Each structure stands twice: as structure tokens, then as C-alpha cells.
N, C-alpha and C positions, 0 to 999 in steps of 0.2 A: 737351720741355723749357718751364718759364714763364716769361713774359717778367715780368723785376725789375723794382720798382721801385727806384733803387739810393739807397742809405744816404744820400747828399750832395744827392740831387734838394731843391732850393730848395722850402721849404714858403710859403705865406701870408699875410702878416700885414694883418689888418684892423682898420678901427677903430671908434669905439666906436658909429655911427650907424647907422640903419636898411639903407640901402644900402649896408654891408659885407654882410649876411646875404646879399643877392643877388650881390653879388661873389663871396660863399665857394660858395655853392652852385654857381653856375659853371663856376668852378672845380675843384671837385669832380668833376662831370659830365664835365668836358672830359677831365680824366684817367682818370678810368674808362673813356669811351671813347678815350680814347689809348691804353690798354694793354690793347684789344680785347674788354672785358666790356660794353658799351652794353646790355645785359639786366637790368645792375643801378643803369641810369642814375637812373630814377625813384626808390626807396626809395633811393639814394643822397641824393637831390635833397631828399625828406623831412627824413632823420635831419640832414643838415648844415643844412638851413635850423632845426629846433630847436633844434641845440645851438649854432649860432652868436647864435641869439635870445636863447638864455638868458642866453650868458655876456656878450652885450652889454649886456642888462638887467640881471643879477644879481651878474657876476663882477668883475673888474678886468685893466686891461691888463696885458702886452700877449695880445691874441687872434691867437692861430696855427691854422691847419689843415695837415695834409697828410696825403698818401694813402702808408701803405706797404704791406707787404706783396711779393706775387708776382702772377701775374696771374688764377691758379685761386684764391688767398685773400688779397684786397686787404683790409687797414683803413683806415679813417680815423680819424684824431686831430685832436679840437680843445682846444688847452691854453689855459688863460686861469691867471692870477694869484691866483684865489681859493683860500687853503686850505680853506674849507668844501665838507663831502659835499655830495653834491645830493640833492634830495627825491626819493627810487625812488618810482616806481607804486605805488598799491595793488592788492594783490592782490584778483581779484576785481570791478574797476571795470569798470562797465560800456563799451559797444564807444563808440569816437568815431571822428567822421568823416572820413575823407581829405579834405578839400576843394582843389581846384584852386590852386594856387600864383600870387600874386600880385604886384604889385613892393612892397605892404608888406604883409611877411614879420610885422610883428608883430600884426597884427592879425588874422593867419591861425590862428598859431601859440600865441599868449598864453593862457595858463591850462590848457594840456593837461599841462605835466608833461613827463617822460619818455614819455607813454605812446606817442608817435606812434615816438621810437627804436625800444622793445622790440618794434614791432611792423614793424617796418622791415628788423631784422636776424637774423641766427641766430646773434649773439652778443655782446653789447657789454655796456661798464661802465665804471667811471670807475678810476685810478687816484692816489690823493691822495700828493704830494711837499713837501717843508719848501717851496716858493717858489709853490706851484698846484696844479691838478691839472692830468688830462689824461684827457678824454672821448672813447670809441673803442670801435665798432661794426666788425663784418663785415656787409657788407649785403648783402640774401636777395634773391634772383630777383623777390618777387613779396611782399607786406603778408604777416603773419598774421593770422588772425582774432582770435588773444590774444597777447597780448605774450610776449616770451620774458624771461626774469628775469636782471637785470642783477646784477654782480657788483662791488662797492666795495674797494677794496684799497689797500695803502700805510699812511700813519702812522692811519687810523682803525682797524685791524685787529692795528696792532703797538705796541700799549704797553709802554713803558722798566720793566721792574723791576730792583729791587739786583740788584746781581752776585750770585751763590749761593756761598757759606760755601765750595764748594770748588773755587770760581775757580782756575786758575793762573793767574798772569803769564807770555805771552810776548811775547818782543823781538822785534822785527822789524827789521832792521839797514841803513841805508843806502838803505831805502824812498823811491822817486822818484816824487814828488806826482804829476805826468804822467800814469806811467802807472799810479798809485794810482787818480787821478781815470778814465784810459780803460777801466781794470776796470771799475769801477763804473756807467759808462755802458753798458758791455758788456752789463754783468749786467743792466740793467733792461732793455735793447732785447729781449734775449734772453724775458725774463717775458712780454713785451708781446707779441711775436712767439707763445711757444707757448699764451699764455692761451685765441687764440680757436682756435686748433685743437682744444686738448684740450675746450674748451665746445659747440662747434659743428661737427666731425668726429671724433668719438671713434672710432667705425665703424671709420673711413677710417686713422687714424693714432692707434692704440692705445697708444701709447707717449710721444706728447703730453701727454697726461692724466697717466703717471708723471713724467715731466721738469716736469710745471707743479706737480705735487704737492709736487716733491722742491725745487723753486727758493724757491715759497714758504716750504716748511717753513725752508731754511738761512737767508733771511730774516729771518724770525721769531727762529733764534737769534742771529743776528747782532745784532739790538737789542735782544734781550732779554738776552745774556749779554756784548756786547763791552761794556769802558768803556776807551773808545779816549784816550791822553793823550799829544796829539804835542808833541813837543819841538820849538823852533826851528830851523826849515828850513836849512840850510846854502847857501853861495853856488850850490854847486851845482842845488841846488833837492833834494834829498833829506833826509831825518829818520830819527829811531829813534824809533820807537813801542814802545808797551805797551799790549798787549793784554789782557785778564783775559778766560777763556774756562774753559766746562766741561770737564770730562775728554771728555767725551760727543762735545759740540757740534768737539774737536779730533779726535778721530777720526773723524768724518763727515767732515772736511774733503780724507780722500782718497777718499775718493765723490765729491764738488764736482767734484773732477780728472776723473775719468771720465765725467762729466755735462757737462763742456765738453767732452771728447774727443767725445763722441757728440751734443754741439747741434753743433758746425762738421761731422760726416758729414751732419744733416740739414739743413744751410745748402748743402753741395755739392750735396743733392740737390735743390735748389729748393725743399722745401717752406716755408723760409721767407724771410724777406725777409735777415736780419742775415746777413753775410757771415761766411765760415768765419776763423777768426783769423789773423791774420798771425806769421809766427815769432816775434818780435818778442812778440806779446801772449802767445803757447803759453810762451815760456821765462818772461817774471815772475809772469803768473798759477800757473802750475805751481811757480815757487819760494816765492812767495807762501802758497799753500795749504797747500804739504807739510812748510813750515818747524813748522806746530802739529802734524803726525805727527811730525818729528822729536825737535821737542823733548819734546814726550808723552813719546817714548821715550827721554828722556833724555839726548839728546845738545843739542850747544852751538849757539847760533846762529850761524846762517852769514850774514854779510851779503850782501845783494844786489850791492854794489861786487865782493864776491869771486869770487862768483857770472859775471855779468858779464863780467867780466877773464879770468875762465878760459876761458870760451864764446870770447868771442874770439880768443883764443889759438890755440884748437883748430881 
């Protein structure tokens, strides 16, 4: 059984000065050692130093670092408030010399770009969000002679297009906004957990690649096909939504329900950090996704409030 880094483990928020880089790298190394992976300490220290230095020099606060994943597959994330994509390493660039770290991290790593991260990781990349970005990496046991190619996902690879002419309006009634927000966070967390396994450990976890591809496909479909028009929330925090979605996308929602069930099984085996969903999460997410399938088949919308009331009485 793996040692899991809990989802509610406090992250570290650092300030804008160079001392924050030293603080971040020591915190990350201490955490890696705490979960029983001291052999990852050196590469973690180097990569965290680079990522936090870049955030201090070029990004916007808040700057936050956290360690996610399991003992077998830890992942380090550095979040900042800048929505600018990172400047990725140039393929074929000559080798860089990894030098000993000292207190003045900016002098050590300035100008090296993300080459250090690419050589200290089995997989790494950036997730671009509306409010900033998350740089992440899965630390390697030792540095690589050549860098691993990083992956940039999120806003950069998901341009909005006009709804398709055959897009159908779907009505989701009585949607509790806290549950919808929770669903979105859960989905993003699953994507972040699956991606390093798919990139760095595909031979050990072949189904992780399938999950990663399908999650990515679903995100693109939602961004490109959804035209979300919320009405004003009611006093109880629920809202009625009209979502325009293509027929093909609606039909795949049933498949997405199966994927989430499979992800729960993956989590229960401690292959990922993300905890298996609670009964309440399963109930809401299943209702939300299957409404597209039901309505595509010509059935009338079934409000979540009705489903909730029925299940409360069962």
C-alpha cells in the first residue's frame, strides 16, 4: 500500500523575495523525505528551485507550492497568478551544468529556462487556468542527460469556437452551484493525477494513457461545444442552466460516467492521490452527465432537486 499525501495537506505560500526560493525547496525536500522517498530529494530540490525562481522573477502572486500524489508517484506543483504560458526548452539545446545550490538561487538558475526541470523529471508540464498557471513535475531518481519534453495544457490548447449549427440546447434544472464547482475541481484534479502516470509510467499503467486522452478530449469538447447561460441563483444556491452541446458530445457523456467510476477504482488502489468520490459526489455527477443522454433520447429534463428528494426518501 502506498503512503498517500492527503488532499487537504497544507500547501506553502511564499513571498516575492529570493529567500522564498530557499524556503520552498527546503519545504519540498522535507515533504519528499517525510513520505519515504529520500532518493528523489536532489532532483526535487533542483526543479523546485527553478520553478519558484521563475515564478518570483516573472509571474504574479500568489505563489504556492504543494506536493501531491502517492509515495510511489509523487508530483510537485508550483502555482502562480500569471496566465502567460511558460517558455519551453528549445529541442537540441546544448547540455547545461547542474551546479551546487546556494542561498542566492536567482544567480544559480537565472537564464536556464526550464532545462533544469526537464532533466530532473520523469514527466513535467504546465496547466494554464483562468486565474493563473500550475507548473508540475514528477521527480526522477537522478538527472537525465537530455531533457524530457514538457506538456502545456489548458487555455492554450483549448480555443473557443462558435457552437456548432447542430448544437442542441440541454436544460439542467436545480443545479446546486457548490456541487458543480466541486465537480469541476474533482475533474481537474483527476486530469493532473492521470497525466504524469500516462507520460512517465505508461508501461506500468497502460490504462492511464486511455484515461488521460479521454479526459483531454472531454475537456476540449466542453470548451468548444458548451454555451453556458446561467440564470440568477435562487436563495438556496441552485440555478437552471441551458447548455448547448452537439449530439455527438452529448452521447459521449454516458462514457464519461464509466470513466469516473473507473477512476474511483484507480484511486482506491492508491495509484493516484485523488480520493475516490463520496456517495454525494457520485450521485450529483451521474445525474449531471446522464441528463445529456436522457434528453438526447427525447426525455424531459429531470431536475436535480427531484432526484435529491427521491434519493433522500429511498
